[in-house]
C-alpha positions, 0 to 999 in steps of 0.5 A: 210735833203737831197739836194732838200730840203736844196735848197728849204729852201735857196730859201724860206728863201730870202722873210722872214724878221727877227728882233733880239733883244738882247745885241750886242757885239763887238768881238775884237782881238788884235795880239800882236808881241812879238818879238817887245816888248821891256822892259818898261823903266818906268815899269818893263814889256814887252809891248804888241805891236799889230800889227794886229786887226780885229772885229766881230759882237758878241752875238745878233750881231753874230745872225744878222750877220749869219741871213744876211749871210744865205741870209734871205730877211730882218735882223733888229737888235735892241739894245742899244750902247754906245757913243764910239769907240766900237759903231762905229765899231759895226754899220761898221760892221752891214753895212757891213753885210746889216743888218738894225740897225735903231733900234739900240739906242745909250745911252750916259750913256752906253758903248758898250759891246765888248770882246777883246781878246788879243793874243800873237804870238812869235818866234814859230806858237803858238799863245796864248790868254791872259785873255779877257778883256770885256766891259760890263754895270753894270746898267740896261737901263734907263726908257726913252732908255727902252721906246724907245726900247719898241717902236722900239720893237714894230714896228720891230714886226709890219714889221717881220715874227719872232723875234730872242731874244739874252738875254746874258748879266746881265745888257743887254737890256731884261729887264724885261719890254722888256721881258714882251712885247716879252711874249705879242707879242709871242702869236701872232707870232713866237718868239725864244729865247735864254737866258743864265740865264733867259729863265725860265722866257719867256712864249708862246716864243718857248725857246732854251737853251743848255743841261746845261741852260736847266738842270738849268731852269727845275732841270732835270738832264743834262743827260736827255735833253728829260726831260728837253726839255719836262717839258720847253715846258709845262711850257712856252705853246710853243714848246721848243729845247735844243741843246745838242752839238754833239748830235744833238738838241731836238724838243718838241711840244704838249708833244713829243719830238723828237731828231734831230741827229747833222751833224757829224763833224770831229776835229779840231772844235770851237763851240764858236758862234755856238749857235748863228748860230743855233738860226739864222737858225732856225729862218729864216727856221721856218719864212719860213714855214718849220716845227720844227723838219726840221727847227732844221735840217736845224740849225744843218747843219748850225752849222756844217759849223760854228763850222770848222771856227777855232777862229771866230764866224763865219757865213754859206752862202748858198753855204757852207751849199750846198757843205756841203749836197752834202758831205753829200749825196756823 
């Protein structure tokens, strides 16, 4: 992708409308200064004295954040959260990013998903991450909330150019009924799906697993991603994408697979959240009328920006993409 092509895409996506439906998560980073820790009088433990905290959108929230950061004209989020402090923080993050959260429903019986990452710092510069604390639901959506989300989905589809789907959690918001509605919508408009465990259940939508997920969904060996992409496309009746990390991604449509190389990125890199960036960037470009392989190339470029943001689920701005493209052409 040359600089002129990139500039045209960035200009075009400013007018597109993208709705993201899926599992909104909050990423919480709690930094404990262990120099301040004192042995508890009540228990034989040293507590974690948290002196700094920061929050970011994760899961489907990170997809929406990437869409907004890329300059997409209108970004709408659809999901379900609880009535807790995490929902309060999440809505603040959505508002700060300029994301429409009218389709984010509140259900008192649910908890707002969150990945809490306790980080320990001491005398040296080394920072260790303790085991994550995950807030997750253990039951499916109620029938009433599901019906409300179905209505919100129909409304969003009517006012969007493309739908991005983040199907991540075991008991998330993409229920069988929601998935069925998405498959029906996909017959009429582009629906792009990223699903950790259920990618094989979608029809008519453009699916976007990574090579591990594609192998599990198709039975094709992981080292044969082209064959897996082709099988997904044939089974789904729509184009398919399989991402293969530093080796780029494969686009398959009408029986033809095309490998689109990644942008070479020197270490250190942090791949956490790169799949979210890819989904967002591809949706933005594809909604703007960019063809499949070129939209994949745009998504690869965006990923090359975010993987250099260590210790966070970062986003890519138009300015960062242009700067990287200039470096690539130099």
